[in-house]
DRENDO-1510 file (C-alpha; in Angstrom, 1 decimal, always signed):
<recs>
REC; n; res; u; v; w
REC; 1; MET; +130.6; +125.1; +111.8 .
REC; 2; THR; +128.9; +127.2; +108.8 .
REC; 3; GLU; +129.0; +125.5; +105.4 .
REC; 4; PRO; +130.7; +127.4; +102.6 .
REC; 5; LEU; +128.3; +129.0; +100.3 .
REC; 6; ASP; +128.2; +128.5; +96.4 .
REC; 7; ALA; +129.1; +131.4; +93.9 .
REC; 8; THR; +125.3; +132.2; +93.7 .
REC; 9; ASP; +124.8; +132.5; +97.4 .
REC; 10; LEU; +127.9; +134.4; +97.8 .
REC; 11; ALA; +127.0; +137.0; +95.3 .
REC; 12; HIS; +123.7; +137.5; +96.7 .
REC; 13; LEU; +125.5; +138.2; +100.2 .
REC; 14; HIS; +127.7; +140.6; +98.5 .
REC; 15; ARG; +124.7; +142.4; +97.3 .
REC; 16; ALA; +123.3; +142.6; +100.9 .
REC; 17; ILE; +126.5; +144.0; +102.0 .
REC; 18; GLU; +126.3; +146.7; +99.2 .
REC; 19; LEU; +122.8; +147.6; +100.4 .
REC; 20; SER; +124.2; +148.2; +103.8 .
REC; 21; GLN; +126.6; +150.7; +102.5 .
REC; 22; LEU; +123.7; +152.4; +100.5 .
REC; 23; ALA; +121.7; +152.4; +103.8 .
REC; 24; ARG; +124.5; +154.4; +105.4 .
REC; 25; GLU; +124.9; +156.7; +102.5 .
REC; 26; HIS; +121.1; +157.3; +102.8 .
REC; 27; GLY; +121.5; +158.3; +106.4 .
REC; 28; ASN; +120.4; +155.1; +108.0 .
REC; 29; HIS; +122.1; +152.4; +110.1 .
REC; 30; PRO; +124.4; +150.3; +107.8 .
REC; 31; PHE; +122.2; +147.2; +107.1 .
REC; 32; GLY; +120.8; +145.7; +103.9 .
REC; 33; ALA; +118.8; +142.5; +103.1 .
REC; 34; LEU; +117.5; +141.0; +99.9 .
REC; 35; LEU; +115.1; +137.9; +99.4 .
REC; 36; VAL; +115.6; +135.5; +96.4 .
REC; 37; THR; +112.8; +133.4; +95.4 .
REC; 38; ALA; +113.2; +129.8; +94.2 .
REC; 39; GLU; +112.6; +131.1; +90.6 .
REC; 40; GLY; +115.3; +133.6; +91.1 .
REC; 41; ARG; +113.3; +136.8; +91.7 .
REC; 42; VAL; +115.1; +139.2; +93.7 .
REC; 43; ILE; +113.5; +142.0; +96.2 .
REC; 44; GLU; +115.8; +144.3; +98.2 .
REC; 45; ALA; +115.5; +146.5; +101.2 .
REC; 46; GLU; +117.6; +148.8; +103.3 .
REC; 47; ASN; +117.4; +149.9; +106.9 .
REC; 48; THR; +115.2; +153.1; +107.2 .
REC; 49; VAL; +115.2; +153.5; +111.0 .
REC; 50; LEU; +116.7; +157.0; +111.1 .
REC; 51; THR; +115.0; +158.6; +107.7 .
REC; 52; ASP; +111.7; +157.0; +108.6 .
REC; 53; ARG; +112.0; +157.7; +112.4 .
REC; 54; ASP; +110.9; +154.0; +113.2 .
REC; 55; VAL; +112.8; +151.7; +115.3 .
REC; 56; THR; +111.3; +148.7; +113.4 .
REC; 57; GLY; +112.6; +150.0; +110.1 .
REC; 58; HIS; +115.4; +147.3; +109.9 .
REC; 59; ALA; +116.3; +145.9; +106.8 .
REC; 60; GLU; +114.8; +142.5; +107.2 .
REC; 61; THR; +111.4; +143.8; +108.6 .
REC; 62; ASN; +111.2; +146.2; +105.8 .
REC; 63; LEU; +112.0; +143.3; +103.2 .
REC; 64; VAL; +109.2; +141.3; +104.9 .
REC; 65; ARG; +106.7; +144.0; +104.6 .
REC; 66; ARG; +107.7; +144.3; +100.9 .
REC; 67; VAL; +107.6; +140.7; +100.1 .
REC; 68; TRP; +104.2; +140.3; +101.6 .
REC; 69; LYS; +102.9; +142.7; +99.2 .
REC; 70; ASP; +104.7; +141.7; +96.3 .
REC; 71; LEU; +104.8; +137.7; +96.4 .
REC; 72; ASP; +102.4; +134.9; +97.1 .
REC; 73; ALA; +103.1; +133.5; +100.6 .
REC; 74; ALA; +103.6; +130.2; +99.2 .
REC; 75; GLU; +106.8; +131.2; +97.5 .
REC; 76; LEU; +108.4; +132.3; +101.0 .
REC; 77; PRO; +109.2; +128.7; +102.3 .
REC; 78; ALA; +111.5; +128.1; +99.2 .
REC; 79; SER; +113.0; +131.6; +99.4 .
REC; 80; THR; +116.2; +132.7; +101.0 .
REC; 81; LEU; +116.8; +135.9; +102.9 .
REC; 82; PHE; +120.3; +137.3; +102.5 .
REC; 83; THR; +121.3; +139.8; +105.1 .
REC; 84; SER; +124.5; +141.9; +105.7 .
REC; 85; CYS; +124.2; +141.0; +109.6 .
REC; 86; GLU; +122.7; +138.5; +111.9 .
REC; 87; PRO; +119.1; +139.3; +112.1 .
REC; 88; CYS; +118.0; +140.6; +115.6 .
REC; 89; ALA; +115.2; +138.9; +117.6 .
REC; 90; MET; +112.5; +141.2; +116.2 .
REC; 91; CYS; +113.6; +140.5; +112.6 .
REC; 92; CYS; +113.9; +136.9; +113.4 .
REC; 93; GLY; +110.0; +137.0; +114.4 .
REC; 94; ALA; +109.2; +138.8; +111.2 .
REC; 95; ILE; +111.0; +136.2; +109.0 .
REC; 96; PHE; +109.4; +133.3; +111.1 .
REC; 97; TRP; +105.8; +134.6; +110.8 .
REC; 98; ALA; +106.4; +135.5; +107.0 .
REC; 99; GLY; +107.3; +131.8; +106.3 .
REC; 100; ILE; +110.8; +132.3; +105.0 .
REC; 101; GLY; +112.7; +129.1; +104.9 .
REC; 102; ARG; +116.3; +130.1; +104.9 .
REC; 103; VAL; +118.5; +132.9; +106.1 .
REC; 104; VAL; +122.1; +133.6; +105.2 .
REC; 105; TYR; +123.9; +136.4; +106.9 .
REC; 106; ALA; +127.4; +138.0; +106.9 .
REC; 107; LEU; +128.4; +139.8; +110.0 .
REC; 108; SER; +127.5; +138.2; +113.5 .
REC; 109; GLY; +125.3; +139.7; +116.2 .
REC; 110; THR; +128.4; +139.6; +118.5 .
REC; 111; GLY; +130.6; +141.0; +115.7 .
REC; 112; LEU; +128.3; +143.9; +115.4 .
REC; 113; ILE; +128.2; +144.4; +119.1 .
REC; 114; ALA; +131.9; +144.5; +119.0 .
REC; 115; LEU; +132.0; +147.1; +116.5 .
REC; 116; ALA; +129.1; +149.2; +117.6 .
REC; 117; GLY; +129.2; +148.7; +121.2 .
REC; 118; PRO; +125.8; +148.8; +123.4 .
REC; 119; GLU; +123.2; +151.4; +122.7 .
REC; 120; ASP; +123.5; +154.7; +124.0 .
REC; 121; ASP; +121.8; +153.9; +127.4 .
REC; 122; GLY; +124.1; +150.8; +127.6 .
REC; 123; THR; +121.7; +148.3; +126.4 .
REC; 124; ALA; +122.3; +145.5; +123.8 .
REC; 125; LEU; +120.2; +142.5; +122.9 .
REC; 126; ASP; +122.6; +139.6; +122.3 .
REC; 127; LEU; +120.3; +136.8; +121.2 .
REC; 128; PRO; +121.6; +134.6; +118.3 .
REC; 129; SER; +119.2; +134.0; +115.5 .
REC; 130; ARG; +119.6; +130.3; +115.7 .
REC; 131; GLU; +118.4; +130.4; +119.3 .
REC; 132; VAL; +115.3; +132.5; +118.4 .
REC; 133; PHE; +114.4; +130.2; +115.5 .
REC; 134; ALA; +115.0; +127.0; +117.7 .
REC; 135; HIS; +111.9; +128.0; +119.6 .
REC; 136; GLY; +109.8; +128.1; +116.4 .
REC; 137; THR; +107.5; +125.4; +115.4 .
REC; 138; ARG; +109.1; +124.9; +111.9 .
REC; 139; ALA; +112.6; +124.8; +110.9 .
REC; 140; ILE; +114.3; +127.8; +109.4 .
REC; 141; GLU; +117.8; +127.0; +107.9 .
REC; 142; VAL; +120.3; +129.4; +109.0 .
REC; 143; SER; +123.8; +129.9; +107.4 .
REC; 144; GLY; +126.4; +132.3; +108.8 .
REC; 145; PRO; +128.5; +134.2; +109.6 .
REC; 146; HIS; +130.2; +134.8; +106.3 .
REC; 147; LEU; +132.3; +137.6; +105.0 .
REC; 148; GLU; +132.6; +139.2; +108.2 .
REC; 149; GLU; +135.4; +141.4; +107.4 .
REC; 150; GLU; +133.8; +142.8; +104.2 .
REC; 151; ALA; +130.5; +143.1; +106.2 .
REC; 152; ALA; +132.1; +145.1; +108.9 .
REC; 153; LEU; +133.4; +147.7; +106.6 .
REC; 154; PRO; +130.1; +149.8; +106.3 .
REC; 155; HIS; +130.0; +149.9; +110.1 .
REC; 156; ARG; +133.3; +151.2; +110.6 .
REC; 157; GLY; +133.4; +154.7; +112.0 .
REC; 158; PHE; +129.4; +154.8; +111.8 .
REC; 159; TRP; +128.8; +153.8; +115.6 .
REC; 160; ARG; +131.7; +155.4; +117.5 .
</recs>
């Protein structure tokens, strides 16, 4: 069972969902993410898969690229990544290799698949983030899903 979030974490998760709506408005898949350091610094990113024509342009991978440029790597284990949707296996790898210590997500991967359906070629990669992280050599705290109904809104009407 996922533990309830405090008001600060909820505010950050609401912002990640807002970023997912902005990504959609900017012509991309509706995903958003932000990282909050222990000192409260916030760095944000949106999905850019379509506008950048880059299948790796997920919100979380874009965010990892940005934080690696803007922060000292020593800050990342005490930082939290908030994301509008459960990170995929690729994004989990980026989060793990970046050294981020905590992930909080809104919409579950299975919830996304239910909304979006499989890709045009019938494929879907249903691999929960907790399972990916469980195979790593250091622990990453994962909390989610949270606010699934709110997080689903930017996806409605987008995929089908």
